[in-house]
C-alpha positions as semicolon CSV with decimal commas, in nm:
position;residue;x (nm);y (nm);z (nm)
1;M;1,740;-21,034;3,008
2;T;1,835;-20,681;3,109
3;I;2,197;-20,729;2,995
4;L;2,081;-20,852;2,656
5;A;1,839;-20,559;2,627
6;T;2,115;-20,316;2,718
7;I;2,346;-20,463;2,455
8;N;2,071;-20,448;2,191
9;S;1,997;-20,086;2,281
10;F;2,365;-19,995;2,256
11;L;2,400;-20,168;1,919
12;K;2,089;-19,989;1,785
13;H;2,229;-19,659;1,908
14;L;2,557;-19,726;1,725
15;H;2,373;-19,829;1,412
16;H;2,156;-19,515;1,389
17;R;2,418;-19,250;1,462
18;P;2,560;-19,054;1,172
19;L;2,897;-19,158;1,033
20;D;3,187;-18,936;1,133
21;P;3,521;-19,090;1,029
22;I;3,729;-18,814;1,188
23;R;3,564;-18,868;1,528
24;D;3,599;-19,246;1,498
25;W;3,968;-19,219;1,409
26;M;4,031;-18,977;1,695
27;V;3,861;-19,212;1,941
28;M;4,063;-19,505;1,812
29;L;4,393;-19,313;1,825
30;T;4,317;-19,180;2,174
31;L;4,237;-19,526;2,309
32;S;4,549;-19,667;2,141
33;A;4,764;-19,393;2,294
34;I;4,616;-19,457;2,639
35;A;4,686;-19,831;2,601
36;L;5,043;-19,767;2,484
37;V;5,118;-19,528;2,771
38;S;4,969;-19,777;3,020
39;I;5,189;-20,058;2,887
40;I;5,502;-19,839;2,899
41;V;5,428;-19,726;3,256
42;W;5,366;-20,086;3,367
43;N;5,692;-20,208;3,212
44;I;5,894;-19,925;3,367
45;W;5,742;-19,998;3,709
46;A;5,804;-20,373;3,676
47;F;6,164;-20,319;3,562
48;N;6,240;-20,079;3,847
49;T;6,083;-20,316;4,100
50;V;6,289;-20,613;3,984
51;A;6,608;-20,408;3,933
52;T;6,597;-20,285;4,293
53;G;6,557;-20,640;4,425
54;G;6,183;-20,633;4,473
55;V;5,936;-20,905;4,392
56;I;5,630;-20,871;4,171
57;G;5,343;-21,057;4,335
58;V;5,343;-21,253;4,656
59;T;5,685;-21,310;4,809
60;A;5,780;-21,668;4,877
61;T;5,814;-21,761;5,241
62;S;6,039;-22,053;5,323
63;T;6,075;-22,344;5,087
64;S;6,159;-22,699;5,165
65;P;6,473;-22,844;5,010
66;V;6,418;-22,978;4,662
67;F;6,638;-23,285;4,707
68;N;6,663;-23,532;4,991
69;Q;7,028;-23,598;5,083
70;T;6,973;-23,972;5,142
71;A;6,821;-24,005;4,793
72;L;7,120;-23,825;4,646
73;D;7,360;-24,054;4,835
74;T;7,174;-24,357;4,696
75;I;7,206;-24,224;4,343
76;H;7,579;-24,162;4,391
77;T;7,621;-24,518;4,520
78;I;7,444;-24,661;4,216
79;F;7,665;-24,461;3,979
80;D;7,977;-24,573;4,166
81;E;7,872;-24,938;4,134
82;R;7,812;-24,891;3,761
83;A;8,154;-24,730;3,720
84;N;8,316;-25,024;3,903
85;E;8,141;-25,272;3,672
86;E;8,254;-25,076;3,369
87;M;8,614;-25,084;3,494
88;K;8,593;-25,463;3,525
89;Y;8,517;-25,485;3,153
90;E;8,797;-25,242;3,067
91;T;9,063;-25,408;3,284
92;G;8,982;-25,757;3,159
93;T;8,825;-25,898;3,476
94;Y;8,514;-25,967;3,271
95;R;8,547;-26,093;2,918
96;F;8,279;-26,039;2,659
97;V;8,232;-26,326;2,420
98;D;8,043;-26,251;2,103
99;P;7,793;-26,536;2,053
100;S;7,765;-26,468;1,679
101;Q;8,120;-26,588;1,616
């Protein structure tokens, strides 16, 4: 309940203060300038870190290989068998008979 009371108090304070457009614009422009400078500084730092070979965040330790060599050999064998079957059709070992004729 204290957070809600604090928010209500802040909103009442904003509601009852006199309007000053110059002050409001200056606050908005100041906060925007601070945000823009922060973004520019962050991007320069990140670019320099990556350009010099650094890593942003936690560096990766060792990784396991993505592919298993036996699985790759199996895939190569399957593709070789398919290529051999295709060659049998092309050389005339197998003949395709169209059943619609």
